[in-house]
C-alpha positions as CSV (number, residue, x, y, z in Angstrom):
1,M,14.4,-13.0,-13.3
2,A,12.1,-15.8,-12.7
3,R,8.8,-15.2,-14.6
4,L,5.9,-14.5,-12.5
5,V,3.3,-17.3,-12.0
6,T,0.2,-16.0,-10.2
7,R,-0.7,-18.0,-7.0
8,T,-4.1,-18.6,-6.6
9,I,-6.3,-17.9,-3.7
10,R,-9.5,-20.4,-2.9
11,D,-10.0,-18.2,1.1
12,R,-8.4,-16.2,4.1
13,S,-6.4,-18.9,4.7
14,E,-4.4,-19.6,1.6
15,L,-3.9,-15.4,1.6
16,V,-2.1,-15.7,4.8
17,A,-0.1,-19.0,3.8
18,F,0.8,-17.3,1.0
19,F,2.6,-13.9,3.8
20,N,4.1,-16.0,6.3
21,Q,6.0,-17.2,3.1
22,H,7.2,-14.9,1.9
23,A,7.7,-12.8,5.7
24,I,10.8,-14.7,6.0
25,S,12.7,-12.8,3.1
26,Y,10.2,-10.4,2.0
27,T,12.7,-7.4,-0.1
28,E,12.0,-5.2,-2.1
29,T,12.4,-6.2,-5.8
30,H,11.5,-3.6,-7.9
31,G,14.9,-1.4,-7.4
32,D,17.0,0.2,-5.2
33,A,15.4,0.0,-1.7
34,D,16.1,2.8,0.1
35,R,16.1,5.3,-2.5
36,L,13.0,4.3,-3.2
37,L,11.5,4.1,0.4
38,G,13.2,6.8,0.4
39,Y,10.7,8.2,-2.1
40,R,7.8,6.9,-0.5
41,L,8.1,8.5,2.8
42,E,8.0,11.5,0.9
43,L,5.3,11.4,-0.9
44,I,3.3,10.3,2.7
45,R,4.6,13.1,4.8
46,R,3.1,15.3,1.8
47,C,0.1,13.9,2.5
48,C,-0.1,13.6,6.1
49,Q,1.3,17.7,6.1
50,G,1.7,17.8,9.4
51,R,0.0,15.9,11.3
52,S,0.7,13.9,14.6
53,G,-0.4,11.8,17.2
54,V,-1.7,8.0,15.7
55,L,-1.2,7.1,13.0
56,L,-2.3,3.1,11.8
57,E,-1.1,1.8,8.9
58,I,-3.2,-1.7,8.4
59,G,-1.3,-4.4,5.4
60,C,1.3,-2.8,7.3
61,G,3.6,-5.8,6.3
62,T,7.3,-6.1,7.4
63,A,7.0,-2.4,9.0
64,T,9.2,-0.7,6.7
65,H,7.6,2.5,6.4
66,L,5.6,2.2,9.6
67,A,9.4,2.2,11.7
68,K,10.5,5.5,9.5
69,L,7.5,7.5,10.3
70,A,7.5,6.7,13.8
71,P,10.2,10.1,14.9
72,G,6.6,12.6,13.7
73,F,3.9,10.9,16.1
74,S,3.1,9.4,19.3
75,R,2.1,6.0,18.4
76,L,2.2,4.3,15.8
77,I,0.1,0.9,15.5
78,G,0.7,-1.3,12.4
79,V,-1.8,-4.5,11.9
80,D,-2.1,-7.4,9.6
81,I,-3.6,-9.9,8.2
82,S,-0.3,-12.4,8.2
83,P,1.1,-13.4,11.9
84,G,5.0,-14.2,9.9
85,M,4.9,-10.6,8.1
86,V,3.4,-9.1,12.1
87,D,7.0,-10.9,13.4
88,A,9.2,-10.2,11.1
89,A,7.7,-6.2,11.7
90,W,8.5,-6.9,15.5
91,R,12.3,-7.8,14.5
92,R,12.9,-4.5,13.0
93,A,11.5,-2.0,15.0
94,Q,13.2,-3.6,18.0
95,I,16.4,-2.1,16.7
96,S,14.6,1.3,15.9
97,P,14.8,3.6,18.8
98,Y,11.2,5.0,18.2
99,R,10.7,1.0,19.7
100,N,7.7,2.2,22.8
101,R,5.8,4.3,20.1
102,I,5.4,1.1,18.1
103,E,2.9,-1.8,18.9
104,L,2.1,-4.4,16.2
105,R,-0.9,-6.5,15.7
106,V,-2.4,-9.6,13.4
107,D,-5.7,-8.0,12.8
108,P,-7.3,-8.0,9.3
109,A,-8.0,-4.6,7.1
110,E,-11.2,-5.6,7.4
111,E,-11.9,-6.1,10.7
112,L,-9.8,-4.1,12.8
113,R,-10.9,-5.8,15.9
114,T,-7.9,-3.4,18.1
115,I,-8.7,-0.6,16.7
116,D,-11.2,2.2,18.7
117,D,-13.3,4.0,16.6
118,A,-12.6,7.2,15.8
119,S,-9.5,6.8,17.0
120,V,-6.8,7.6,14.4
121,D,-5.2,11.0,12.9
122,V,-3.8,8.8,9.8
123,V,-4.4,5.6,8.7
124,L,-2.0,4.4,6.0
125,C,-1.7,2.4,3.0
126,V,1.0,2.0,1.0
127,G,1.0,-1.4,-2.2
128,A,-2.4,-3.6,0.3
129,L,-4.9,-2.6,-1.0
130,E,-4.7,-4.3,-4.2
131,H,-3.9,-7.7,-2.3
132,M,-7.5,-7.4,0.2
133,L,-9.8,-9.5,-0.3
134,Y,-12.6,-7.5,0.9
135,R,-11.7,-3.8,0.3
136,A,-14.6,-2.1,0.3
137,Q,-14.4,-3.4,4.2
138,A,-11.6,-2.2,5.1
139,L,-11.8,1.2,3.3
140,R,-15.1,1.4,6.0
141,Q,-13.8,0.4,8.5
142,V,-11.2,3.1,8.1
143,S,-13.6,5.4,7.9
144,R,-14.7,4.3,11.9
145,V,-11.3,4.6,13.0
146,L,-10.4,7.9,11.2
147,K,-11.2,10.9,14.0
148,R,-12.8,14.4,12.2
149,G,-9.9,16.3,10.2
150,G,-8.3,13.4,10.3
151,V,-6.1,11.6,6.9
152,F,-6.6,8.6,4.9
153,V,-3.6,7.8,3.0
154,L,-3.8,5.7,0.3
155,L,-0.3,4.5,-1.9
156,T,-1.2,1.6,-5.0
157,P,-1.0,-0.4,-8.1
158,N,-2.6,2.3,-10.8
159,G,-5.3,-0.3,-13.2
160,R,-4.9,1.9,-16.0
161,Y,-1.1,1.6,-16.6
162,C,0.1,0.6,-19.4
163,W,2.2,-2.0,-18.3
164,Y,-1.3,-4.0,-16.6
165,K,-3.6,-3.1,-19.6
166,R,-0.6,-2.6,-22.8
167,L,2.6,-4.6,-22.6
168,A,2.3,-7.0,-20.6
169,P,-0.9,-8.8,-22.1
170,L,1.1,-8.9,-25.7
171,L,4.2,-9.9,-24.2
172,R,2.3,-12.7,-22.3
173,C,3.9,-12.3,-18.9
174,S,1.2,-12.7,-15.3
175,T,0.9,-8.5,-13.7
176,R,-1.2,-10.5,-10.3
177,H,0.8,-12.1,-7.7
178,L,-2.2,-13.6,-5.9
179,S,-5.5,-14.6,-8.5
180,T,-7.8,-12.2,-6.3
181,D,-4.8,-9.1,-6.8
182,R,-7.2,-6.3,-8.1
183,F,-5.6,-3.3,-9.7
184,L,-8.2,-0.1,-9.5
185,D,-7.5,2.4,-11.7
186,R,-8.5,6.2,-10.5
187,R,-12.1,6.6,-11.4
188,E,-12.7,2.7,-9.6
189,A,-10.0,4.4,-6.0
190,I,-12.8,7.6,-5.7
191,G,-15.8,5.4,-5.5
192,L,-14.5,2.7,-3.8
193,L,-13.7,5.0,-0.8
194,Q,-16.4,7.2,-1.2
195,F,-19.0,4.1,-0.8
196,A,-16.7,3.5,3.0
197,G,-17.5,7.0,3.6
198,L,-14.7,8.6,2.8
199,R,-14.4,11.9,1.0
200,P,-11.4,12.2,-0.9
201,I,-9.7,15.4,-0.8
202,D,-7.2,14.3,-3.1
203,W,-5.1,12.2,-6.3
204,D,-2.2,12.4,-8.0
205,F,0.1,9.5,-9.9
206,W,3.0,8.2,-8.2
207,T,6.2,6.6,-10.0
208,F,5.5,2.5,-10.0
209,I,7.7,0.8,-12.1
210,P,7.1,-3.3,-10.7
211,K,10.6,-4.1,-12.4
212,G,10.9,-7.6,-10.6
213,D,7.4,-8.5,-11.9
214,M,8.9,-8.2,-15.9
215,P,11.7,-8.3,-18.2
216,R,15.0,-6.3,-17.7
217,W,14.4,-4.3,-21.1
218,T,10.7,-3.9,-20.1
219,G,11.2,-1.8,-17.0
220,V,14.3,0.3,-19.1
221,I,11.3,1.8,-21.5
222,L,9.2,2.0,-19.0
223,E,11.2,4.8,-17.1
224,G,11.8,6.4,-20.1
225,L,7.6,6.3,-20.4
226,D,7.2,7.3,-16.5
227,R,9.0,10.6,-17.7
228,V,6.4,11.8,-20.3
229,G,3.7,11.0,-17.8
230,R,5.2,13.5,-15.2
231,V,5.6,16.0,-17.9
232,C,2.6,15.2,-20.0
233,R,0.3,14.2,-17.0
234,L,-0.6,11.3,-19.0
235,G,-1.8,8.7,-16.6
236,A,-1.4,5.7,-18.6
237,C,2.6,6.1,-18.3
238,R,2.6,6.5,-14.9
239,G,1.3,2.9,-12.1
240,G,1.9,4.5,-8.5
241,L,-2.2,6.3,-7.6
242,I,-2.0,8.3,-4.4
243,L,-4.9,9.2,-2.6
244,T,-5.8,11.0,0.6
245,A,-9.3,11.0,2.1
246,T,-11.1,11.7,5.1
247,R,-13.9,11.2,7.2
248,A,-17.2,12.1,4.9
249,I,-19.6,12.6,8.4
């Protein structure tokens, strides 16, 4: 495993350049891609609670989740700040039997200029909020575009995870791909949602172990700790945080 080196980001153009560069060869680095995708999709579908209609994914990347969720929605929109990621997403969408339902756009989550007010049934954000430069602004846009009764589903790293708080500093391992990355804990995430005009509905932990960013033996230990955390409800042993919210008014 190559040692993770945090890349310094000074402005939006450098952020875009980073994701454009990685779009060409983007792959799952934290374990078996199909298994992990299936697990995340199960969590997402459970949070959607049978909703259909329009789904918007902010920070959609290569549309890995969007393409698989297409059977359950009449219209799916993916937006990303990176033209390179959107190009890769288009290539994935073109091989989907549901490609006519999928729209992909370069549109930063902090702006969502192409999305009308109160027009979306589900907004999804998976592993992207932590990379956004202006997280509160992005969440305010989520509140704006959600219909009444719509739901926001957020999957993000848990800022209280023992890897981030204890083990990585002890091993002198970097945990951030970008200097601007921010991992939120539950209270911070809920506070940010409320500040943006969203009302939290539910939250939980999910299994996220960033194996591609750590020594192999550390991943084995964290898998054991994750099992303990699931049984004993120990948040420090769980790497992922999942929250659902709706418009506050």
